[in-house]
N, C-alpha and C positions, 0 to 999 in steps of 0.2 A: 151364574154370577162368577161363578168359579173360573170358567172359561174366558171371562170378560175381564177377570182380574189379572190372569196371566198374560191375556195380550196385551193387557196396559201395561205390565210390565217389561216385557218382551220391548215394546214400545219405548217405554221410558230409559232401557237400557242403550238402545240404538242410538237415541238422540241425548245421552246424559250429559255431553259435552255442549249442548247448546240451552241457554237461559230459556229462550223464545220455545222451545220444543216443550223443554217441563212445566211451562204456565200452561200449556195447552192441554197437555196430560189432566192436570189437575182438575179443569174443568171441562172435558171434552165434547160433551153434547148441551150445556149449560140446562139441562133438564133433569136431571138427576137430582135426587132429593137433597137437603144439604149434608144429613147425617150418613148418607152413600158416598157422599164425594170424601168426607173427612176420613173414611174407614179407607176407601179406595187410596186417598194421598197417603195416609200412615203406613197401608201395604206398601207403596210405590218407594216411600222414602226408606223403611226397612231395608228392603230389594234392593234400591240403588246402593245404599252404605255397605250393604255385604257384597256388591257387586264390587264397588271401588277397593274394599277391605281385598278381596280377591286379587284385583288386579294390581295394588301396591303391593300384595305379596309376591306375585309374578314378578313385578320389576325389582324387587329387593333381591329375590334368588337370582335375577338375570345378573345385577350388579354382585352380587356374594360370589357365583361363579367367575363373574371378570377378576374382581380383589383377587381371589385364589388362585387365577391364572397368572395374576401380575405378579402376587407373592411367590409362586413358582417360579416365574421368571427369572424375579430379583434373588431368589435364593439360587439358582440355577448359575447368575451373574456372580452372586458372590463365593460361589465353588469352584468357579472359573478361575476369580480375583484368587482365591487361597492355593489355588493349584498355582498360579503364576508366582505366588510368593515362595512357596515350595522349589520352583524352580531357581530361586535364590540360593538353594541349598544344594543345586547339581542336579536336580529334576527336571523333567520337560514333560506339560501337559498336552493335553490334546484340544482341540477345538470342535466348535461342531461339525466342521467341513474333515475332520479327522487328521487333519495337518498337524504337524508338531508345532505351539505356539514359540516364539521366541523366549528367552528367559528375561523375567525382571527383577533386577535388583532390590531389596527392600533393606533399610536398616533395622528396621523392627525384627527382621529376623536374626541380628547380629547380637549373639547371646555370651559372647566373649566377654568374661570381668576378668580384669589382673587381679593377681595376690596382691593383699594389703600391704604387706613387710616386704620391703625390697633386700634380698640377700648378695645381688652383686648388680653392679649398674657401670656400664662404662658407653659414656656419650662422647669419647674423645675429646672432650676440653682441656684444652692446655696441652695437648701433646705436641712433640714437635715432627713438624712436617719429614718424611725420610726416614724417621725411627721407626723400630718395632714398637707397635701398642704396649704400652707398660703393663697393662690391667692383663695380659694375656700370656702365655706360655706357647713356643712353637713346638709341633710335632714334627712338622715335615715343610719342605717347599720355602715360599718365601709370601710373607706379608711385611707390609707397613705401611704407617700413615701417611695420607695423602690428603690433598683438598681438592674436592670434586664439588662442583656447584657452589662453592664456594663456602665448603663445610668440611670440616675434618671428617675423614672416614678412615676405615681398615681396608687397604687393598690386598687382594689375592692376585698375585700375578706370577706365580710359580705353578707349574703342573703340580698335581695331587697335591696341594697346600691344606694344610691343617692345624688347628689351635685351640687350645682348653683354656678356660680360664686360671688366672695365677693365683691361687687361694692357699690357705695353710690347709695342711694335712689332705691333701688333694684325693689320695688314694680312698679315703672315707667317702660312704655314700653322704652328700651335701645336698642331694635333692628333697625334701619335704614329702609327708604323704600326700599334700596340697598345694600344689605349686602352679607359674605359668612362668613362660619364655616368651620373651617377643624380641623381634630386630626388625630391620628396614633394610631391605635387600635390592641390590641393581644389579643384573647379569645380561651380559649382551646374549649368550646365547649358552647352549648346555644344561646340565643340572647343579644344583646346589644343594649339600648333605648335611642333615641337623642329628646328629647320633645321641641320644640320651645314655651316654657314659662317658670317661674319659677315658679316650683311646691311650694316653701316654701315662698314666697313672694308675686307674683301676684294672684291673685283673679279670677281663670277660673273656671267655673263651669262645664267642663269634661275634658277628657284627650288631646282633641281637637287634633292639628296636632303633632304626633311624629313619626320617623326615625327608623325601627326595624330593625337591622341587624343580620341576620341568617348566618348560615354556608355557604349556596348557594345562599342568595337574600338577596334584600332590600325591605323594605314593607313602604308605606307611604301611611295613608287613606286606599283608597280602591285598591290603587295602588301599584301594587307588580311585581316583574323582577328579574329572576334569573340569575345569572353569566352566561357568555359565557361557553357552554359546562359543566353548572354546576360544574365550578371550585369551590373548599371547601376551605376556607379561614381562618380554624381553625388552632390555633398552628403557626400564622406566622403574621409579622408586616403588615396591610394594611392600608393604606390613604385614609380617609374618606371625603368627601367634600359635602357643601351642598350651593347651589347658590339660591337668592332669590332677584327677579327684580319686585317690587311692582305688587305683585299677581301671578308672575309665579314662580314655586318651581322645582328645578332640585337635583337629589342628585346623589353622584358617590362612586364608590367604586374604588380604584386604577385608572385605564386609562379607565374605560368602566362606562358611564354611564346609571343609572338603572331607573332612576326616573324622569319625566318631567310632570309636571302638568301645564295646562297652566292657571289655573285660583284657585287661592285657598282662599277657603270661610271663611278661618281663617287668623287674622292678627297676626305674630309672634311678639311675646312681649320680649322675653329671651331665656334663655337656661336652660335646665336641663339635666345632664347624669345620666342615671340609669341602672343599670345591676342587673335584678331580680336572676339571675343565680350563683351569684358571692359565693364562699365560701372557707375555706381552702384547699378545694381539686379541687378548680376549679378557680383559681385565675385570675382576668382579667385584663389587663395594659393599660395604656392611655396615651400619650405624646404629647408636642407640639401641644398645642389647640390653636386658634387663631379665633378671630370675626373680622371682619374687614369691614368697610364701603366701597359701591362701588363708582363710580366715571362715568364721562362722557367718552367717546367713546375714543379711542385713537387717530384717526384720528382729532376728534375735540379738543382733548386736545391739540395736535400738532401744530395744527394752533394756539391756544391760548396762549401756552406757549413757544413754540420752542422747545418743549421737552416732552420726557414720561418719568414719574417716576416710577419705577414698584419694588414693594417691595414682589412680589410673585415669584419672583425667587428665588429658592432657592439651595442651595450648602450642601454638607456632612460638617460636622463640619471642620473647620480649612483646607479645601482642596477646590479645584475647580472644584470637580465634582458636575453636575448639579444634581438635584433630579427630577424623573420623572414628579411631579407633574407640575415643572416649564413648562412644555412643552406647556400648555395652552396660556400662554402670548408670549411664543415665535413663535408656530405658528399664532399669532396676528399679531405678528411684521413683519414675512415674509410675511402675507397676505398683509397688509399694502403696504410693501416695493413695490410687485410684482402688486399691483393696481396702486402705484403711482410710478415710474421708475425715476421721478424727485427728492424724497427724498434720501439724503444718511445722515447715523447716525455716530456719533460718541459716542459707548459703554462705556459708564463710570461706572466703579464697585466704590462701598462704605462700610464702616464697620460701626461698632458701637464702643466705645470707649474701649471692653476690651479686654484684653492682651497687647502685645507688639506693641508700634507701626510701627517700622519698619516692622513686620511682617504683620501688618494689611496692608501697602504700599503694599507691595509683593503680596499679598493675591488676593487685589483689581486688581490689574493690572492681575493674571492670571485668575482670575473669568470672568474680560470683555474680555479676548481673547478667554475663552470657549464659551461664549456667540455668538463672533463673527464667530468662526469656526462653530459652531451649525447651524448658520443661513446662512453659506456658501454651508453647505452640503446638505441645503434644497432650495439649489438652487440659492439663493443672490449673486451677483456679489461682489467679493470681494474688488473691488474697489470704492464699495460705502459703504466701512467700515472702521473705524479706532476705535482704542481702546485706552483705560486711567484707570488707576487707582488713586484714592484720597485718600484710607484708610480711617482715621478716623476725615480728616483735614476739612470735609464739612457738617457735623450733619444740618440735618432740624427739629430736635426734639431733646427734652431731652436724655442725656444717664444717666439719675436716674431712670426711670423706666423701666419697660420690653416693655412695648408699644410705648416707644421712641425711645428704642434701635431697636425694629424692624422695626419702621421706618425709622431709619439709616442706618440700613442693606438692601441696594437697588443699583439696577441696572438701569442708566438715559439711555436713547436714545435722545442725543442733536442732534439737526439740525446742519448740516456743508455745 
């Protein structure tokens, strides 16, 4: 009886996918007593069920292994993608073949956030062509206002030309413990230097800290980094940004951070723009120079004031098109909203008093909508955002100075 049952079970397993075979096993000889058949069938059913359980377990393990391999492959892909993102910082990753992959620029990696209070601003508006720039003092060489590409710019055209901001009490340290410096630079060749002290008015025993911008790199002290892919920045406009936070110094060209010094041994005191290679055959141009004082973190500011004021979100002149350097702030706001889903904002646009009032009102509305759209594209639910424009109706500073106007041109993120 025991061996007959085992034989029947084996036959059942071999033909378990055939309904006809199962019917034959349950009544194989048509001579077995009814009770014996029932017991045999129950044994077969139990054994077949166990067989299916083992089969399903085996298949499940097979798919688990496949899923594990797939996840491992996805993790490897993600790691490779992260490596490419790191290349946007000037590093180079390796591919599976061992060859260096091309760097990929990624705005999400751009962590520059301008200071929130402008202490010096020069956008060359209202300057007379051919004259010396009125917001600056000359240390050496030749610098004049010129029109380049339809815009007023500061033109360096003399060998070893350097200029410093024209300020009250320039001999004193006028750079705060937390500050940012920004400017747009166009150079045909050679290098351009940014000194973090006033070479004309401040008594410094050596050249101390300076940034040297070359065709493919940025250098500061002993730190030097090439642009991704050795990109050449000659003969085109690039945005230069410097951030200093109580001893920590960072330097950027466009969307790439090239310099990151954790502990600077020198205390920045002022600003000097220096161009050693300028000449009539190699004119260098600068525009949109800004020094701003930093502030508290956005979340702390939000808790304190119920809003965040950001004058570092920039747009093309008289347009609602975002400039790339705005993305540092917008990235910060997006991160804040993702980390705190309870926060909702009304994005409010403001302008200075230049131009027509109705035009400024419309422009401020359009710019606020642009910021909202950008945040939505970054994954923020649109139901958490509204927009409003106030034009020039709510200034927070005077419109009589360049710095005051710069502070009034702002975007506010107001709690709702």
